[in-house]
C-alpha positions in Angstrom: -74.1 77.6 -157.9 -72.7 77.6 -161.2 -70.7 75.7 -163.6 -67.0 76.5 -163.4 -64.6 77.9 -166.3 -61.6 75.8 -167.8 -59.3 76.7 -170.6 -60.2 74.5 -173.6 -57.8 75.6 -175.5 -54.7 74.4 -173.5 -56.3 70.9 -173.6 -54.1 68.6 -175.4 -56.2 66.7 -178.4 -56.7 63.7 -176.4 -57.4 65.4 -173.2 -60.1 67.5 -175.2 -61.8 65.0 -176.6 -61.9 63.1 -173.3 -63.1 66.0 -171.6 -66.1 66.5 -173.9 -66.8 62.8 -173.9 -67.2 63.1 -170.2 -69.6 66.2 -170.5 -71.6 64.5 -173.1 -72.1 61.2 -171.2 -73.3 63.4 -168.1 -75.6 65.3 -170.0 -77.1 61.9 -171.7 -77.3 60.7 -168.0 -79.0 63.6 -166.8 -81.2 64.0 -170.1 -80.9 67.2 -172.0 -84.5 67.6 -171.9 -84.5 67.9 -168.1 -81.4 70.4 -168.3 -83.3 72.3 -171.1 -80.4 72.2 -173.5 -81.9 69.8 -176.0 -81.3 72.0 -179.1 -77.9 73.0 -178.2 -76.8 69.4 -177.1 -77.9 68.2 -180.3 -75.5 70.2 -182.3 -72.7 69.6 -179.4 -72.9 65.8 -180.0 -72.5 66.1 -184.0 -69.5 68.4 -183.6 -68.1 66.2 -180.9 -68.8 62.9 -183.1 -66.6 65.1 -185.8 -63.9 65.9 -183.2 -63.9 62.1 -182.8 -63.5 61.3 -186.5 -60.6 63.6 -186.7 -59.2 62.4 -183.2 -59.0 58.6 -185.1 -57.0 59.7 -187.8 -54.5 61.4 -185.4 -54.0 58.6 -183.3 -53.0 56.6 -186.3 -50.4 59.2 -187.5 -47.2 60.8 -186.5 -49.4 63.8 -185.3 -48.3 64.6 -181.9 -49.5 66.5 -178.8 -46.1 68.6 -178.8 -47.4 70.6 -182.0 -50.5 71.4 -179.9 -48.1 72.6 -177.2 -46.2 74.9 -179.8 -49.3 76.3 -181.3 -50.5 77.2 -177.6 -47.1 78.8 -176.9 -47.5 80.7 -180.2 -51.0 81.7 -179.1 -50.3 83.0 -175.8 -47.4 85.1 -177.1 -49.7 86.7 -179.7 -52.5 87.5 -177.0 -49.9 89.2 -174.7 -48.8 91.3 -177.5 -52.1 92.3 -178.1 -53.0 93.1 -174.7 -49.8 95.2 -174.5 -50.8 97.2 -177.5 -54.2 97.5 -176.3 -53.0 98.8 -173.0 -50.9 101.6 -174.8 -53.9 103.0 -176.4 -54.9 104.1 -173.0 -51.5 105.7 -172.3 -50.9 109.0 -170.9 -48.1 109.6 -173.2 -49.6 110.9 -176.7 -46.9 109.6 -178.9 -47.4 106.0 -177.3 -51.2 106.3 -177.6 -51.2 107.4 -181.3 -48.6 104.6 -182.1 -50.3 102.0 -180.3 -53.5 102.9 -181.9 -51.7 102.5 -185.3 -50.6 98.9 -184.3 -54.2 98.0 -183.0 -55.6 99.2 -186.4 -53.1 96.6 -188.2 -54.1 93.7 -185.4 -57.8 94.3 -185.9 -57.5 94.4 -189.8 -55.6 91.0 -189.5 -58.1 89.4 -187.4 -57.8 87.0 -184.5 -54.8 84.6 -185.6 -55.5 81.9 -182.8 -58.8 80.8 -184.3 -56.9 79.9 -187.8 -56.2 76.5 -188.9 -52.6 75.8 -188.2 -50.8 76.3 -191.5 -53.0 79.2 -192.3 -52.2 80.9 -188.8 -48.4 80.3 -189.7 -48.5 82.2 -192.8 -50.9 85.1 -191.7 -48.5 85.4 -188.6 -45.4 85.6 -191.1 -47.3 88.1 -193.2 -48.5 90.2 -189.8 -44.8 90.4 -188.9 -43.6 91.7 -192.1 -46.1 94.4 -192.3 -45.3 95.7 -188.8 -41.5 95.7 -189.2 -42.2 97.7 -192.8 -45.0 99.7 -192.2 -45.2 100.2 -188.2 -41.3 100.0 -187.5 -41.3 103.5 -185.8 -44.4 102.8 -183.9 -42.8 99.4 -182.6 -40.0 101.3 -181.4 -42.0 104.0 -179.7 -44.2 101.6 -178.0 -41.1 99.3 -177.3 -43.0 96.2 -178.6 -40.5 95.0 -181.0 -39.4 92.3 -178.8 -43.0 90.8 -178.7 -43.0 90.9 -182.5 -39.4 89.1 -182.2 -40.9 86.6 -179.7 -43.9 85.8 -182.0 -41.6 85.4 -185.1 -39.5 82.8 -183.1 -42.8 81.1 -181.4 -44.1 81.0 -185.2 -40.9 79.6 -186.5 -40.5 77.1 -183.9 -44.3 75.8 -184.5 -43.5 75.8 -188.3 -40.3 73.8 -187.8 -41.8 71.3 -185.5 -44.8 70.7 -187.9 -42.2 69.9 -191.0 -40.8 67.1 -188.8 -44.2 65.7 -187.3 -46.7 66.0 -190.4 -47.5 63.1 -192.7 -49.5 63.8 -195.6 -52.9 62.7 -193.6 -51.8 64.0 -190.2 -51.3 67.5 -192.1 -54.7 67.4 -193.4 -56.2 66.3 -190.1 -54.4 68.8 -187.8 -56.3 71.4 -189.7 -59.6 70.2 -189.4 -58.9 69.0 -185.4 -58.2 72.8 -185.0 -61.5 73.9 -186.8 -63.8 71.1 -185.0 -62.2 71.8 -181.7 -63.4 75.4 -181.9 -66.9 74.4 -183.1 -67.4 72.0 -180.0 -66.0 74.6 -177.6 -68.5 77.2 -179.1 -71.3 75.4 -178.6 -69.9 73.7 -175.0 -69.8 77.5 -173.9 -73.2 78.3 -175.0 -74.6 75.2 -173.0 -72.8 76.4 -169.9 -74.0 80.0 -170.0 -77.4 78.6 -170.4 -77.6 76.3 -167.6 -76.1 79.3 -165.5 -79.0 81.2 -166.7 -81.4 78.8 -166.0 -79.9 78.0 -162.6 -80.7 82.0 -161.4 -84.1 81.7 -163.4 -85.5 78.4 -162.1 -83.3 77.8 -159.0 -80.6 75.1 -158.3 -82.9 72.0 -157.5 -82.9 70.5 -161.0 -79.4 71.2 -161.7 -77.6 70.7 -158.5 -76.3 66.9 -159.0 -75.5 67.6 -163.0 -73.3 70.8 -162.0 -71.6 69.2 -159.0 -70.6 66.1 -161.3 -69.3 68.6 -164.3 -67.6 70.8 -161.6 -65.5 67.7 -160.3 -64.6 66.9 -163.8 -63.5 70.6 -164.3 -61.6 70.7 -161.3 -59.7 67.3 -162.4 -58.8 69.0 -165.9 -57.8 72.1 -164.3 -55.5 70.3 -162.2 -53.8 68.7 -165.0 -53.3 72.0 -166.7 -51.9 73.6 -163.4 -49.6 70.9 -163.2 -48.4 71.2 -166.6 -47.7 75.0 -166.2 -45.7 74.2 -163.0 -43.3 71.8 -164.6 -42.8 74.2 -167.5 -42.1 77.1 -164.9 -39.6 74.6 -163.3 -38.1 73.8 -166.4 
C-alpha cells in the first residue's frame, strides 16, 4: 500500500487549490500527529494559505486558466527538447554525442526554465533561443533539434501574446506569485507523500489504511480529469 502519484503541474489553478484543500481536510480528519507528519503539515498549511490568497485575487481578475494551459504546453515542449538532447549525449555517433553535450551544457547553465515565474520564464526562454541559434547553430543542425527550438519559440510566443490580452495589472502580479506558491505547496506535499509511504514500510499499513485509501480516491479523481482533458486535446 502506498499513496499514488499525480502530475500536479498539469492541474489548473482552481483544480490545484481544490485538490490540496481536499488533502488538507483529510490530514486534519486523520490528524497530522497520528500520521507522524506534524512538522511538514504545518508548513504545508501555511503555503496552502498563501495559495488561497493568490487564488482569491485571480478569481476577481481577468486572469484565466487558458494561460495555465499555454504555460503547460510551453513547459512540456521544453522538457521534450531537454530529453532529446540528453538522449543524444549517449549517441553512438561521436559528432552527435559531442554536439549534444555542448547543447546540454547551455541548458544546464540556464537552469530549469519550468520553475521560473511566468514573465521571467518568457524572457529567459527567448534569451536561450537566441543563444542556441547564434552559438550552437551547427550543434542544433547536427543533432536535428532545430525543430524543437522552433517549437519552443512558437509556444513561448503564444504564451506571451495570450498573456498580453489576459493580464490586468493586478492579475499580472498575482500570476507570478501563484506559480511560486504552487511550487511551494507541491514541494511540501511531495515530502509528506514520501514520508507517509516510508512510514508505511517501516511501521506497517494499519495506521494509514483509511487515510491512504481516501487520498488515493481523490488522486484517481483528479487523474481522470487530466486524462479526459488530454483526450479532448488529442481529438481536436
